[in-house]
C-alpha angles and dihedrals in degrees: 000000000000119000093200103120139144097269095190089066098052137059126230113244123238090250092055091050091048092051090048088054091048090050090051091052095051093045089050091051090053091045094051090048090053089045091056095043092055090077091057093047093048092046090055093045100042116053121201106236105207100161116160121219117244091248092052092045090051091051092050092047091049091053092048091052090049090052090050091051090049093051091048090048090051091052090049091052092049091048092048091049092051091047092048091050091051094048091046093053091045092050092044092051090054092049092048088053090054094246126136109233111181092164091053090048092052090047090050091051092048089052090053091050091048092051092050091050092048091051091051090050089049090052091050091048090050090052089049091052092049091049095049097041101079095051092044093049091049090050092048091049090053092048091047091049090051091051090048091052090051092049092047089050091051092048091047091052090049090051093048092050091048090047090051090050092054094043092050090046093052094045093046092047094051093043089052090049093050095045094049091044091051090050089049092233126169087226089078087096090060091048088057087059089053090051090049092051092050091048093051090048088054089053090050092055093044093048092048098050097037089061097041108036136046105174140061096339092063086073087058091053089048089050090050092052094046092044093051091047091048093050090049092051091046091049090050091049091049090050090051091049090050092048091049088057092046100043097072092050092049091048092050089049089055094046094253134132107273091220106045105007096241115147110270112215120219112264095022114121093190133050113254091217109040098017095227124136114275092174123045136163117275112251091227107037102013091229117140110276132183110250109244096023115133096226137021112254091217105046103008094236117157 
């Protein structure tokens, strides 16, 4: 059975509206899943190139070696301090007991020399670290900036793909609505569910990026909002244009004036309300023809 009917003259049932809502929910589930998967697809397709130049790598390696030398020197100083403390206590105990302890004295002196040498090495290591730090920090900043640029590029690509998904969804939804409306199909109600799903998906994208990004992607969110509003206005205007073409035919079918909708009595050539012609000669056969009728009753001309 054909579903081609005059949809302005009928009402959608509650069941049809419910099914349109169910369709919108399932389409939105699929859209959100695609929205989330875009990050994975873009991450696989766009690699973050964070290569470090040989000079920067050398600066970073030099600083790391200097830090290792500094840590080793610190350990040596701590070990020398513990050894000196032990030798001092051992030598002092012998002196307090009234014993001569030349070996302990020599060991104590060697511990002092070792501590002094360890402290000089620690000072040299500290100077080495201070000298290597600026070049290493500059190299790390450049490497970090390169990684950030790569991450920003990946996020921008993800945003553009998501924006394209929403734009295509909105355009397809409104085109489907207009096509079904033009065909006077009962499936217009389902197309409204598709439009609702695309609109909610647009809100998802806008809400996500408005809370996460400030520049320059906020312009993309602004574009998305303006684009969706523009498409909605254009669709409304197209619907009005279509209805203006359909209204005269529907009025003639009901026996009304095609211009103002006032009842047109049989035999009257002019509307009793607006005064305009409701009957005019056919352009092909010159027989009387109702203004607004699709075909002439005498010759069948359009």
